[in-house]
N, C-alpha and C positions, 0 to 999 in steps of 0.2 A: 194299366192301373191295378190289375189283379195279380201281377207277377209276384209281389211280395207274399200274398196269401197262398199262392200255389206253392212257392218255395217252402213256406211253413208247413204245409200239408205233406209235401214230399220228404221233408226232413224228419218227420215222425215215422216210427216203425210201422211197416205195413203188416197188420195182423193177419190178413188173409194169405200172405206168403212170407212167413218168417225166414225161409231159407234164401229165396231169390229176391225178396223185397229190396234189400240194400243195393243189389246189383242193378235192378230195374230203376230204382230212384236215382242212382249215380249216373246211369246212362242217359236218363231224361234230363237231369240237371246239367250234365256236361254238354249235351247237345244245345240246351238253351244258352249256356254260358258262351259257347263258341259261336253261336248265331248272332249274339249281341255285339255291337261295335266295341272296340277295345276301350274307348273312353266313355262308354255308357255307364252311368252310375247305377243302373239296375243290376249290373254284374255284381255289385256289392251284396245284394240279397241272395243271389244265386250262389255266390262263393260261400257265404255263411251256411247255407243249406248243405252244400257239398261237404264242408268240413264237419258239420253236425252228423251227417250220415256216416262218414268215415269213422268218426269217434264212436258212434253208437254201435257200428258193426263190429268193432273190436278187431278188425282185420289189419294186421301189420302189413300184409301184402298191398292192400289198397293204399295205406298211408305211404309206404315206400314208393309206390308208383306216382303218388301225388307230391312227394317231398321235393323233387328237383324244381318243380314250378314254384314252390314256396320260397326256396332260397334264391332262385334266379329272377323271377318275374313279380313276386308279390310287392316289393317296394315300388316298382313302376306302376302296378295296378292301383295301389293306394294313391299315388300321386295323380294318376289319370282320372280317378273317380272323385278327386277333390273332397275327400272325406274330412269332416271336422274331427276334433280331438276325441270326442266321445265314440264316434263310429270307428275311428282308427284303433282305439283301445279295444273295442269289441272284436275286431278282426284279430288282433294279436292274442287276446285271451282265448278266442276260439281255437286258434292254431296251437296255443300252449296246452289247452285241454286235450286236443286230439293227439299231440305229441306225447303227452303224459300217458294217455290210454294205450299208445303204441309202444311205450317203453323207451322213447327217445328223450331222455331227461335233459340232454344238452340243448337240443332245439327248443324244448319247452322253456328252459331257463332264458334262452336268448329272447324269446318273444315276451316273457314276463318282464324282462328289463326294458324292452321296447314299449310295452304297455305302461310301465312306470313313467317313461319319458313323455307320454301324452298327457299326464296329469298337470293341470295348471297350478301355479304356485298358490293361488288363493283357495284351492281345493285340496291342498296337500294334507290337511289335518282331518279330513272327513273320514267317516267310518269305512267307506269303500276303499279310499286310498290307503288307510291303515291296514286293512285286510290284505290288499294287494302287496304292500311293502313287506308285511310279515311273510306272506307266501313266497315272495322272491328271495328274501333273506334265508328262509328255511331251505329253499331249493339250493341256494348257493352253499350253505353250510353242509348240507347233507350229501352233495355231489362231490365225490373224491377227486374229480378232474377239474374243479373250478378253484382257481387260486387268485384271480384278479377281482378285487372287490371295489375297484375304483368307480365303475359305472353305478354301483349301488350307492356309494357315498355321495355321488353327484346328484342323486335324485332328491327332490324336495320332499316327496312323500316319506322317503327313508329318513331324511333329516328330521322330519316331524316326530319320528319315534323317540327322539331324544327326550321328549316330554312325556309321551304316552307309554312307551315301553323302554324304560331307562336301561334295564339289564340287557335286553336284546341289542340295543344300540351300543352299549359298552362292549359287548362281545364282538360286534362288528369292528369296532376300533381296534380291538386286540388282534383280530385276524388281518386287519388291513396293515398294521404297522408294528405290532409287538411280538414278543417271543413266548416260548413255552412256559417260562417262569411266570409271566403275567397271566397266562391262561390258567395254569394250575392254581394260582392264588385266587383267581376269579371263581373257578369251580368250587374251591374250598369254601368260599363265603356265599356263593350263589349257586345252588344245585340246578342242573339243567332242567329238571322237572318243574321248577318254579318259574321258568321264563316264558312269558306270553302264553300261558295255558298249557305248558308242557309240549310245545311244538318240536322241541329238540330232545325230548326225554330219551329217545332210543338212538341218538346219534353220538353218544359219548366217545366210542372207539374211533369213529370216523373223524370226529373233530380233533381228537388228540393226535391221530396219525397225520392229519393234514397240518396241524400246528407244528409238528416235528419237521416236516418238509419245509414249511415256511421259515422256521427258525434256522435251519441249515442254509437256506437261501440268503437270509440276512447275515449270517456269519460269513459266508463266502463273499458277499458284497462289501462288507466292512473290514475285511482283512487286507491291510496294506501290502503285506508280503506275498499275497496270493498263495499262501501255503497254510493248510489247516491240519494240525496234528490230530491223529485219531483220538487222543486223550481229550482234546478240547471238544471234539464233536460228541464223544460219548457223554461227557459231563453236561453239555448244553442240551442234548436230546434225551437225557435220562435213560440211556440204553447201555447194555453191556458192550465192552470193547470189541467182542467178536461179532457184534451186529452192526458195527459202524459201516462197513462196506455195503451191506444190504440197504441201509438208509440212504447212503450216498447215491447208489445206483437208482433207487426209487426217485430221488430228487432230480437226477439227470433225466430219467424217463418222463418226469412231469414237465420238463422243459424249463425248470427254474435255474439250473446251473449247467455248466459244461466244464469238464476237467478230466484229470487222469489220476487214478489211484496208484500210489507207490507203496506196495507192501514191504519193500525193502527198508524204506525210511518211515513207514507207518504214518503217511500223511496224504492229504488230498490236495493236488495241485490244481488250483482254480484257473480256468481259461476265461470263463464268462459267468457272470451272475446277474440275476434279474433284481432290480430295485423294486421293492414292494410299494414304497412311497418315494416321491421325488420332490423334495423341498429344498430349503436353503442349504442344509447340510450336504445333500447330494450334489447340488450345484457347486458347492465349495470343493467337494472331492473331485468332481469332473474338472474344475478349474485347475486344481493342483496337478492332476494327471496331464492335462494339456500343457501346463508350464514345464513339467518334466520332459514331455515329448518335444516341446519347443526347444528346450536347452539341448536335448539330444540331437535335434536337427541342426541347430546352430553349430554344435561341435562337429557334426559330419560336414557341414558346409565349410567350416573353418579348415578342416583337413583337406577338402577338395580344393579350396582356394589356395592354400599354401602349396599343394602339389602342383597346381596349374602354374603358379608363379615360378616355382622351381623349374618346371618343365620349360617355360618360356625363357627363363634366365639361362638355363643350360643350352637351350637352342641358340640363343643369341651369342653365347660364348663360343659354341661350336662353329657358328657361322663366322664370327670374327676371327677365330683361329684359322679356319679354312681360307678366309680372304687373305689373312696375313701370310699363310703358307703359299697361297697362289701368287701373291705379290713377290714374296721372296724367291719363289721358283722362277718367276718371270725375269727378275733381275739376274739370276744365275744364268739363265739361258741367253740373255742379252750379252752378258760378260763373256761367255764362251764363244758366242758368235763373233764378237769383236776380236777376241784372241785368235780365232781361226783366220779371220781376215788379215790380221797383222802377220801371221806366220806364213801366209802364201807368198811365193817368189815374185819379185817385181821385175818387170822388163826395164833394162837400162839402155838408154840410147847412147851408142858410141859414135863419136865423131870420126868420120873417115879421114885418112892421111892424104898427103899429096900424091898424085899419080906420077 
């Protein structure tokens, strides 16, 4: 009954031992955590205390040592503790704070998205939900490695920003499905410093660079010929022609496209491209490609079928000719045998004369 209070005390900095205090607190808390049964809900309080100590210590080493358990076992722990939505959200926010303090922005963003998923639909418009949605969007926009905005668009709390933070939600729609042209038009009419209290005021360069990569991905996905001239890329990305290869390589490194640069023909040959959104238009394109593939397979099957019929037909003809040849040869042998028999000398019986 006193475990929650003990964890709260241990999670606070130990003033009498500022150097060794975090290590002592972590040692005690980890011992308590491992002593409790895996499905004991008291582990929830101990876990929050452990994460709080790691965050306050600012030790990246301690966080990296704890990180494998976060990625491998935390989902199972949350399920075993049977936490409600509010407590599950506290867990994800605590991990996100610790990851941010340790400089692991990708893990922090992952848990921010998972925290968003715990918000009930009837609380999506609350102040706490709005603050969390803005924080998650800011993390996604500012992180150069995040290009998939689908989990954010699926959140009720983020959808509620359509009414409370119109500009920020409009920016999300541009990054989710639009191109650099739409982004530049948006920035020209709505400065980043005026969006939701200026949360993106210092992210202009990052946003523009990310938008260029996303635009190139859209170009690659929508090109029927799978060949993008350098001139088209330079025009769409607003970059000099000599910088086209650099941006293509950056887009490949981001995992948005796969292909090969042809300097001789000044074009990018697309092997694979990531769809940023997948709706009716994309389904229609997939259907078209499947039909082309089907016609190609039918053509191949037609060639195989005709070759097989020709092979069978030629085999039957060869067998018939061989049988005919064998029959003819048999008659010839029989005729020669008869002739030989006719040519053999016959014994003639001569009647004897009178004695």
